[in-house]
C-alpha positions as CSV (number, residue, x, y, z in Angstrom):
1,M,-21.0,27.6,173.0
2,T,-22.8,24.8,174.8
3,Q,-22.3,21.2,173.8
4,R,-24.2,19.9,170.8
5,R,-27.4,18.1,171.5
6,T,-27.9,14.8,169.8
7,N,-31.6,14.6,169.0
8,K,-33.5,17.3,166.9
9,R,-33.7,19.2,163.3
10,F,-36.0,21.2,160.2
11,A,-36.6,22.0,156.4
12,I,-37.5,23.9,152.8
13,H,-39.6,24.3,149.7
14,A,-37.8,22.2,147.0
15,G,-35.0,24.0,145.1
16,I,-35.2,27.3,147.1
17,L,-31.5,27.7,147.6
18,V,-28.3,26.6,145.9
19,V,-25.0,26.6,147.9
20,G,-21.6,26.6,146.2
21,A,-19.6,23.4,146.5
22,S,-16.5,25.3,147.2
23,L,-17.6,26.3,150.7
24,Q,-15.5,24.7,153.4
25,A,-16.8,22.7,156.4
26,V,-18.8,24.6,159.0
27,G,-16.7,25.7,162.0
28,C,-13.5,25.5,159.9
29,G,-10.4,27.1,161.4
30,E,-9.6,28.2,164.9
31,V,-11.5,31.1,166.7
32,R,-9.6,34.3,165.8
33,Y,-11.6,36.5,168.1
34,R,-14.9,36.8,170.0
35,D,-17.4,39.6,170.1
36,A,-20.8,40.4,171.6
37,V,-23.5,42.7,170.4
38,S,-26.6,43.9,172.3
39,P,-29.6,46.0,171.4
40,E,-30.0,49.5,172.7
41,E,-33.8,49.3,173.3
42,E,-36.5,46.8,173.9
43,V,-36.5,44.0,171.3
44,R,-39.7,42.9,169.4
45,R,-37.9,40.5,167.0
46,V,-34.5,39.1,166.4
47,V,-33.2,38.5,162.8
48,F,-29.9,36.8,162.1
49,R,-28.4,36.4,158.6
50,G,-25.1,34.7,157.9
51,D,-23.0,33.0,155.2
52,V,-21.4,30.1,157.2
53,G,-21.6,29.1,160.9
54,V,-23.1,27.3,163.8
55,I,-26.0,29.1,165.4
56,E,-27.5,28.4,168.8
57,I,-30.6,30.1,170.1
58,V,-31.5,30.0,173.8
59,P,-34.0,31.8,176.1
60,S,-32.7,34.6,178.3
61,A,-33.8,37.5,180.4
62,T,-32.1,39.9,178.1
63,A,-31.2,40.0,174.4
64,K,-27.6,39.5,173.3
65,V,-25.5,37.8,170.6
66,D,-22.1,36.2,171.3
67,L,-20.0,35.7,168.2
68,A,-17.0,33.5,167.5
69,V,-15.2,34.5,164.3
70,R,-13.2,31.8,162.5
71,A,-11.6,33.6,159.6
72,P,-8.3,35.3,158.6
73,E,-8.0,38.9,159.6
74,G,-10.4,41.1,157.6
75,A,-12.2,38.1,156.0
76,A,-15.4,38.3,158.1
77,L,-17.8,41.2,158.3
78,V,-20.2,41.6,161.3
79,Q,-22.9,44.2,161.3
80,H,-25.9,44.9,163.5
81,N,-28.7,47.5,163.8
82,Q,-32.1,48.0,165.4
83,V,-35.1,49.6,163.8
84,D,-38.6,49.7,165.4
85,G,-37.6,47.0,167.9
86,V,-36.2,44.6,165.2
87,F,-32.7,43.6,166.2
88,E,-30.8,42.5,163.1
89,I,-27.4,40.9,162.9
90,T,-25.6,40.1,159.7
91,T,-22.4,38.2,159.2
92,K,-20.6,37.8,155.9
93,C,-17.5,36.1,154.6
94,R,-15.4,38.0,152.1
95,T,-13.7,34.8,151.1
96,P,-15.6,31.5,150.5
97,I,-12.9,29.4,152.2
98,L,-11.6,29.2,155.8
99,C,-14.3,31.6,157.0
100,A,-17.2,31.0,159.5
101,V,-18.9,33.0,162.2
102,D,-20.6,31.1,165.0
103,A,-23.3,32.8,167.1
104,E,-25.1,32.1,170.4
105,I,-28.3,34.2,170.4
106,F,-29.9,35.0,173.7
107,V,-33.6,35.8,173.3
108,P,-36.1,37.2,175.9
109,E,-39.4,35.2,176.4
110,G,-42.0,35.7,173.7
111,V,-39.6,37.3,171.1
112,P,-39.8,35.7,167.6
113,V,-36.6,34.8,165.9
114,D,-35.7,34.6,162.2
115,I,-32.5,32.7,161.1
116,E,-31.1,32.6,157.6
117,I,-27.8,31.0,156.8
118,D,-26.3,29.7,153.6
119,R,-24.4,26.8,155.2
120,G,-24.2,25.6,158.8
121,E,-26.1,24.2,161.7
122,V,-28.9,25.7,163.8
123,W,-29.8,24.6,167.3
124,A,-32.6,26.0,169.5
125,T,-34.4,25.3,172.7
126,G,-37.5,27.0,174.1
127,I,-38.1,29.8,171.6
128,R,-41.7,30.9,171.3
129,E,-41.8,31.6,167.6
130,L,-39.0,30.5,165.2
131,N,-38.4,30.7,161.5
132,V,-35.2,29.0,160.1
133,L,-33.9,28.9,156.5
134,V,-30.7,27.0,155.8
135,G,-29.2,26.4,152.4
136,E,-27.1,23.4,153.4
137,G,-26.8,21.9,156.8
138,D,-28.6,20.5,159.8
139,V,-31.3,21.9,162.1
140,D,-31.9,20.7,165.7
141,L,-34.9,22.3,167.5
142,D,-36.8,21.9,170.8
143,T,-39.8,24.1,170.1
144,A,-42.1,26.1,172.4
145,G,-44.4,27.6,169.8
146,P,-45.1,27.9,166.1
147,T,-42.1,27.0,164.0
148,T,-41.2,27.0,160.3
149,V,-38.0,25.4,159.0
150,Q,-36.7,25.2,155.4
151,I,-33.5,23.4,154.4
152,G,-32.1,23.0,150.9
153,H,-29.7,20.1,151.6
154,G,-29.4,18.5,155.0
155,S,-31.6,17.2,157.8
156,A,-34.1,18.4,160.3
157,R,-34.9,17.1,163.8
158,V,-37.6,18.7,165.8
159,T,-39.2,18.0,169.2
160,A,-42.5,19.9,169.3
161,N,-43.4,20.6,172.9
162,T,-46.7,22.4,172.1
163,S,-49.6,21.8,169.7
164,D,-48.7,24.9,167.7
165,N,-48.3,24.7,164.0
166,L,-45.1,23.2,162.7
167,R,-43.9,23.3,159.1
168,V,-40.7,21.5,158.0
169,A,-39.4,21.2,154.4
170,V,-36.2,19.6,153.3
171,A,-35.5,19.6,149.5
172,N,-32.8,17.0,149.8
173,G,-32.6,15.1,153.1
174,N,-34.6,13.7,156.0
175,I,-37.0,14.9,158.6
176,D,-37.5,13.4,162.1
177,V,-40.2,15.0,164.3
178,Q,-41.3,14.1,167.8
179,T,-44.6,15.6,169.0
180,L,-47.0,15.6,171.9
181,P,-49.5,12.7,171.8
182,E,-52.4,14.9,170.8
183,R,-54.6,15.3,167.8
184,W,-52.9,16.7,164.7
185,N,-53.9,17.9,161.3
186,L,-51.1,16.0,159.5
187,S,-49.7,16.5,156.0
188,L,-46.7,14.4,154.9
189,T,-44.7,14.3,151.7
190,G,-41.7,12.0,151.5
191,A,-40.0,9.4,149.4
192,S,-40.8,7.2,152.4
193,E,-42.9,8.0,155.5
194,K,-43.5,6.6,159.0
195,V,-46.1,7.8,161.5
196,E,-46.1,6.4,165.1
197,G,-48.6,7.1,167.8
198,L,-50.3,10.2,166.5
199,I,-54.0,10.9,166.4
200,I,-54.7,12.3,163.0
201,D,-57.6,14.7,162.8
202,K,-58.2,17.2,159.9
203,Q,-60.1,19.4,162.3
204,A,-57.3,19.5,165.0
205,R,-56.0,22.9,166.1
206,G,-52.3,21.8,165.7
207,S,-51.0,21.4,162.2
208,L,-48.0,19.4,161.1
209,E,-46.8,20.0,157.5
210,L,-43.7,17.9,156.7
211,V,-42.1,17.8,153.2
212,A,-39.0,15.9,152.1
213,P,-39.7,14.8,148.5
214,S,-36.4,12.8,148.2
215,G,-36.0,11.7,151.8
216,F,-37.4,9.9,154.8
217,V,-40.1,11.5,157.0
218,R,-40.8,10.2,160.4
219,V,-43.1,11.6,163.0
220,R,-43.8,10.0,166.4
221,S,-45.5,11.0,169.6
222,V,-43.7,11.2,172.9
223,V,-44.6,12.5,176.3
224,S,-43.1,16.0,176.6
225,K,-40.3,16.4,179.1
226,H,-42.2,19.5,180.3
227,Q,-45.1,17.4,181.3
228,D,-45.5,16.1,184.8
229,S,-44.7,12.4,184.8
230,G,-46.4,11.8,188.1
231,T,-43.2,10.7,189.7
232,P,-42.5,12.5,193.0
């Protein structure tokens, strides 16, 4: 796994998931073994579902998933299959304690990704289309296309590098979004809100929908790191 980045995350429709308080901390325990799974044919979509773990999604020339299992022998179940180009990976913990499965997901350009975990963290960079659902945890994204994030309890940080639609919802927690300095159709719901440097236009192509009914929502414009700064 690459080192954790420090600035990005995303969210949920209020009350969508409930996570048991007995779950242990993400990444608990040492890595008992590592594994890798790969599709057998061309991939049209990647779907990952898990109980507990840290998930990182990165662009790659080929699709592959590297797994790090942190669980007693026989406590974690890993399954994968592919139907009609949809590559699906499922990880489950047979015990609610001392069990987690971390994953690094390598995704070819233009392939959409769906992530669903009960508890953990999700990091992603440069994925064309991304949908993330987390019961409890943090999300840290650097987007390259339309993105939807839902979190029950936790926080979302997102850097939006395109003017594609972005939807973030956190039932209990905060949202911090950085966007391109362009026109946006903006919709905010939060216990407190702050908007910095955006041009708000209901007719704009790009749509930002940010919902954190019990938390702080901040959205600010920044110059994309992908843009030419004009410096030789």
